[in-house]
Backbone as JSON, one array per atom type, in Angstrom:
{
  "sequence": "MSRLSRLQKQILSLYRELLRAGRGKPGAEARIRAEFRQHAALPRADVLRIEYLYRRGRRQLQLLRSGHATAMGAFVRPRGPGQESGDAAAGAPGTPPDERHRPREPHDHTGAPDDRRRSPPVGGARGAA",
  "N": [[27.07, -19.81, -6.33], [23.81, -19.75, -7.61], [22.48, -19.27, -10.94], [20.72, -16.32, -11.91], [17.2, -16.02, -12.36], [15.09, -15.0, -15.15], [13.07, -13.28, -14.26], [14.12, -12.45, -11.79], [16.33, -10.99, -12.69], [14.98, -8.96, -14.03], [13.72, -7.71, -11.89], [15.89, -6.78, -10.36], [16.92, -4.98, -12.2], [14.79, -3.18, -12.33], [14.92, -2.19, -9.72], [17.38, -0.8, -9.77], [16.75, 1.1, -11.76], [14.64, 2.48, -10.52], [15.99, 3.6, -8.32], [17.74, 5.32, -9.69], [15.88, 7.04, -10.97], [14.71, 8.17, -8.76], [16.66, 9.71, -7.66], [17.57, 12.72, -6.2], [15.01, 13.38, -5.48], [13.23, 14.09, -2.63], [13.09, 11.7, -0.05], [12.72, 9.53, -1.73], [14.77, 7.55, -2.33], [15.11, 6.25, 0.16], [12.53, 5.25, 0.57], [12.23, 3.51, -1.62], [14.27, 1.63, -1.15], [13.33, 0.61, 1.31], [10.85, -0.52, 0.55], [11.7, -2.58, -1.19], [13.28, -4.09, 0.58], [11.32, -4.9, 2.39], [9.83, -6.73, 0.91], [11.68, -8.63, 0.22], [11.88, -11.1, 1.42], [9.94, -12.7, 0.35], [8.67, -15.84, -0.64], [10.17, -17.74, -3.28], [8.4, -19.23, -4.74], [6.05, -17.86, -4.77], [5.01, -16.61, -7.2], [2.94, -15.17, -8.45], [2.4, -13.01, -6.69], [4.93, -11.79, -6.7], [5.15, -11.03, -9.39], [3.01, -9.25, -9.49], [3.93, -7.23, -7.72], [6.15, -6.43, -9.18], [4.96, -5.32, -11.48], [3.6, -3.22, -10.25], [5.78, -1.76, -9.31], [6.86, -0.98, -11.77], [4.87, 0.78, -12.66], [5.14, 2.76, -10.7], [7.68, 3.63, -11.32], [7.22, 4.81, -13.82], [5.65, 6.96, -12.95], [7.52, 8.36, -11.37], [9.34, 9.1, -13.34], [7.81, 10.75, -14.9], [7.9, 13.44, -14.28], [6.08, 14.83, -12.81], [6.23, 14.07, -10.24], [7.61, 15.25, -7.29], [8.56, 14.51, -4.89], [8.74, 11.64, -2.72], [6.71, 9.79, -0.68], [5.12, 8.17, 2.15], [1.94, 7.0, 3.19], [1.19, 7.36, 6.4], [-0.08, 6.97, 9.69], [0.05, 9.65, 11.88], [1.96, 9.68, 14.89], [0.79, 9.94, 18.2], [1.44, 12.06, 21.09], [3.84, 10.61, 23.25], [3.54, 8.01, 22.32], [5.06, 5.02, 21.44], [6.96, 3.54, 18.74], [6.48, 0.84, 18.71], [4.05, 0.42, 19.87], [0.74, -0.95, 19.95], [-1.34, 0.76, 19.45], [-0.22, 2.61, 17.82], [-0.29, 1.63, 15.31], [1.17, -0.7, 14.65], [2.67, -3.22, 12.58], [0.47, -5.82, 11.64], [-1.43, -5.4, 13.55], [-4.87, -4.69, 14.22], [-6.56, -1.87, 12.75], [-7.46, 1.16, 14.48], [-10.82, 1.6, 15.45], [-12.04, 4.07, 14.94], [-10.56, 5.13, 12.84], [-10.81, 3.42, 10.77], [-11.64, 2.77, 7.4], [-14.9, 3.01, 5.92], [-16.59, 0.12, 4.89], [-17.74, -0.7, 1.67], [-19.44, -2.83, 1.32], [-21.43, -5.09, 3.2], [-20.77, -7.91, 5.36], [-22.05, -9.94, 4.06], [-21.84, -9.51, 1.42], [-23.61, -7.85, 0.24], [-24.38, -4.58, -0.99], [-23.59, -1.62, 0.91], [-26.17, 0.17, 2.37], [-26.47, 2.5, 3.8], [-26.2, 5.12, 2.93], [-28.26, 5.57, 1.24], [-31.59, 6.82, 0.58], [-34.61, 6.26, 2.55], [-36.88, 3.58, 1.6], [-39.63, 4.22, -0.64], [-42.79, 4.75, 0.76], [-42.1, 3.44, 2.99], [-41.34, 2.6, 6.43], [-41.46, 5.24, 7.74], [-42.69, 6.94, 9.7], [-43.45, 5.07, 11.5], [-42.91, 3.9, 14.53]],
  "CA": [[25.8, -19.11, -6.41], [23.05, -20.16, -8.78], [22.18, -18.22, -11.91], [19.47, -15.62, -11.65], [16.13, -16.23, -13.33], [14.76, -13.8, -15.92], [12.29, -12.41, -13.39], [15.04, -11.86, -10.82], [17.1, -9.97, -13.4], [14.08, -7.83, -14.28], [13.48, -7.03, -10.61], [17.11, -6.05, -10.03], [16.98, -3.87, -13.14], [13.77, -2.23, -11.87], [15.46, -1.57, -8.51], [18.38, 0.19, -10.18], [16.06, 2.19, -12.47], [13.9, 3.27, -9.53], [16.96, 4.41, -7.57], [18.2, 6.4, -10.58], [14.78, 7.98, -11.18], [14.4, 8.82, -7.49], [17.78, 10.55, -7.25], [17.22, 14.13, -6.14], [13.65, 13.56, -4.97], [13.27, 13.82, -1.18], [12.42, 10.51, 0.47], [12.55, 8.48, -2.73], [15.71, 6.44, -2.18], [14.81, 5.51, 1.39], [11.27, 4.54, 0.36], [12.48, 2.43, -2.57], [15.03, 0.6, -0.43], [12.46, 0.0, 2.32], [9.87, -1.38, -0.14], [12.37, -3.79, -1.67], [13.66, -4.9, 1.76], [10.1, -5.47, 2.97], [9.36, -7.85, 0.11], [12.8, -9.48, -0.15], [11.72, -12.43, 2.01], [8.86, -13.46, -0.29], [9.14, -17.13, -1.18], [10.32, -17.76, -4.74], [7.25, -19.91, -5.33], [4.92, -16.92, -4.8], [5.28, -15.91, -8.45], [1.88, -14.21, -8.73], [2.64, -11.81, -5.88], [6.15, -11.17, -7.18], [4.84, -10.36, -10.65], [2.17, -8.11, -9.16], [4.79, -6.18, -7.17], [6.99, -5.96, -10.28], [4.13, -4.41, -12.3], [3.38, -2.03, -9.43], [7.03, -1.01, -9.35], [6.97, -0.37, -13.12], [3.97, 1.94, -12.68], [5.75, 3.79, -9.86], [8.8, 4.16, -12.08], [6.65, 5.74, -14.8], [5.26, 8.17, -12.24], [8.73, 9.08, -11.0], [9.96, 9.65, -14.55], [6.89, 11.66, -15.59], [8.22, 14.83, -13.98], [5.09, 15.38, -11.9], [6.61, 13.7, -8.87], [8.69, 16.06, -6.75], [9.03, 13.81, -3.7], [8.1, 10.35, -2.56], [6.44, 9.57, 0.73], [4.23, 7.06, 2.47], [0.82, 7.39, 4.03], [1.27, 6.75, 7.72], [-0.82, 7.7, 10.7], [1.0, 10.31, 12.78], [1.95, 9.19, 16.27], [0.41, 10.9, 19.22], [2.51, 12.25, 22.08], [4.08, 9.52, 24.17], [3.38, 6.68, 21.72], [6.27, 4.43, 20.88], [6.73, 2.92, 17.43], [6.08, -0.55, 18.89], [2.72, 0.34, 20.47], [-0.33, -1.42, 19.07], [-2.16, 1.91, 19.09], [0.48, 3.39, 16.8], [-0.45, 0.99, 14.01], [2.23, -1.65, 14.39], [2.25, -4.22, 11.59], [-0.23, -6.99, 12.14], [-2.48, -5.05, 14.51], [-6.03, -4.12, 13.53], [-6.62, -0.42, 12.9], [-8.4, 1.73, 15.44], [-12.17, 1.63, 14.87], [-12.36, 5.42, 14.47], [-9.81, 5.44, 11.62], [-11.03, 2.38, 9.75], [-12.55, 3.24, 6.37], [-16.16, 2.29, 5.8], [-16.62, -0.9, 3.84], [-18.91, -0.49, 0.83], [-20.29, -4.02, 1.36], [-21.43, -5.75, 4.5], [-20.09, -9.21, 5.31], [-22.79, -10.88, 3.21], [-21.55, -9.18, 0.03], [-24.6, -6.9, -0.23], [-23.89, -3.19, -0.87], [-23.95, -0.85, 2.09], [-27.25, 1.06, 1.98], [-26.61, 3.57, 4.78], [-26.24, 6.42, 2.29], [-29.49, 5.66, 0.44], [-32.78, 7.31, 1.28], [-35.5, 5.15, 2.89], [-37.75, 3.2, 0.49], [-40.9, 4.94, -0.76], [-43.85, 4.05, 1.46], [-41.47, 2.67, 4.06], [-41.79, 2.81, 7.8], [-40.89, 6.49, 8.19], [-43.26, 7.42, 10.95], [-43.85, 3.94, 12.34], [-41.94, 3.48, 15.52]],
  "C": [[25.1, -19.5, -7.71], [22.79, -18.97, -9.7], [20.83, -17.59, -11.58], [18.46, -15.93, -12.74], [15.87, -14.93, -14.08], [14.0, -12.79, -15.07], [13.18, -11.72, -12.36], [15.88, -10.75, -11.46], [16.25, -8.73, -13.67], [13.85, -7.01, -13.01], [14.71, -6.22, -10.2], [17.27, -4.82, -10.94], [15.98, -2.78, -12.72], [14.27, -1.48, -10.64], [16.46, -0.48, -8.87], [17.73, 1.39, -10.88], [15.29, 3.09, -11.5], [14.85, 4.16, -8.72], [17.48, 5.57, -8.41], [17.12, 7.46, -10.75], [14.47, 8.77, -9.91], [15.51, 9.72, -6.99], [17.34, 12.02, -7.29], [15.8, 14.41, -5.66], [13.65, 13.18, -3.49], [12.47, 12.58, -0.79], [12.35, 9.34, -0.49], [13.48, 7.29, -2.49], [15.4, 5.6, -0.96], [13.54, 4.68, 1.21], [11.46, 3.34, -0.55], [13.22, 1.29, -1.87], [14.15, -0.13, 0.59], [11.44, -0.94, 1.68], [10.52, -2.68, -0.6], [12.8, -4.69, -0.51], [12.45, -5.61, 2.34], [9.68, -6.72, 2.22], [10.48, -8.83, -0.29], [12.63, -10.91, 0.36], [10.57, -13.22, 1.4], [9.41, -14.78, -0.82], [9.18, -17.1, -2.71], [9.12, -18.39, -5.43], [6.04, -18.99, -5.45], [5.04, -16.01, -6.03], [4.2, -14.87, -8.74], [2.09, -12.91, -7.96], [3.88, -11.07, -6.36], [5.89, -10.41, -8.48], [3.95, -9.15, -10.43], [3.02, -6.94, -8.65], [5.71, -5.6, -8.24], [6.21, -4.96, -11.14], [3.85, -3.11, -11.55], [4.62, -1.14, -9.42], [7.24, -0.32, -10.68], [6.09, 0.87, -13.21], [4.55, 3.09, -11.84], [6.94, 4.43, -10.57], [8.31, 5.15, -13.13], [6.24, 7.05, -14.15], [6.47, 9.01, -11.85], [9.36, 9.77, -12.21], [9.09, 10.72, -15.21], [7.2, 13.13, -15.34], [7.23, 15.47, -13.04], [5.46, 15.1, -10.45], [7.79, 14.56, -8.42], [9.29, 15.43, -5.51], [8.29, 12.5, -3.62], [7.92, 10.11, -1.08], [5.54, 8.38, 0.91], [3.11, 7.6, 3.33], [0.93, 6.64, 5.34], [0.47, 7.61, 8.68], [0.18, 8.34, 11.64], [0.85, 9.76, 14.19], [1.54, 10.31, 17.2], [1.54, 11.07, 20.21], [2.61, 11.05, 23.01], [3.9, 8.13, 23.59], [4.7, 6.23, 21.13], [5.95, 3.78, 19.55], [6.27, 1.47, 17.57], [4.69, -0.7, 19.49], [1.71, -0.17, 19.46], [-1.19, -0.25, 18.62], [-1.52, 2.74, 17.99], [0.39, 2.75, 15.44], [0.69, 0.05, 13.67], [1.76, -2.7, 13.4], [1.57, -5.4, 12.24], [-1.31, -6.68, 13.16], [-3.64, -4.43, 13.77], [-6.08, -2.61, 13.73], [-7.65, -0.01, 13.94], [-9.75, 1.88, 14.75], [-12.51, 3.0, 14.31], [-11.72, 5.71, 13.12], [-10.02, 4.43, 10.51], [-11.99, 2.91, 8.69], [-13.8, 2.39, 6.33], [-16.09, 1.3, 4.66], [-17.87, -0.7, 3.0], [-19.88, -1.68, 0.83], [-20.29, -4.57, 2.77], [-20.81, -7.14, 4.33], [-20.83, -10.24, 4.47], [-22.52, -10.63, 1.74], [-22.55, -8.2, -0.54], [-24.06, -5.49, -0.06], [-24.4, -2.53, 0.4], [-25.01, 0.17, 1.7], [-27.46, 2.2, 2.98], [-26.75, 4.94, 4.13], [-27.5, 6.59, 1.45], [-30.63, 6.21, 1.27], [-33.69, 6.13, 1.57], [-36.41, 4.82, 1.71], [-39.06, 3.99, 0.53], [-41.98, 4.11, -0.08], [-43.33, 3.21, 2.61], [-41.98, 3.07, 5.42], [-41.17, 4.09, 8.36], [-41.43, 6.91, 9.55], [-43.62, 6.3, 11.9], [-42.73, 3.57, 13.28], [-42.49, 3.63, 16.91]]
}
């Protein structure tokens, strides 16, 4: 087995620290393990993403240690009756979200800000239709 890089050692240390900090908090250990498993297959060459996830994990560790966190959960859309976990409607990975639940984008596809919340321009075509 090859020697671990400095970044790999830091990530393993973060994993252990997160598990220790999450001990006794409902849902924390399972969530931590799931997050690390999900990203375990990242290619070693994707250093920017790995470093980003490492920094994110450090911030989560600070939150867990702060004492304000009493549990750890994930934001997931609840399943309706009769929906299986593999259904596209249930939000399976890689499927686009349902149009009703998609958040509004602040910019249209041209990069211009969304002006739906603004009032009509002064002297505009209010009564002309």
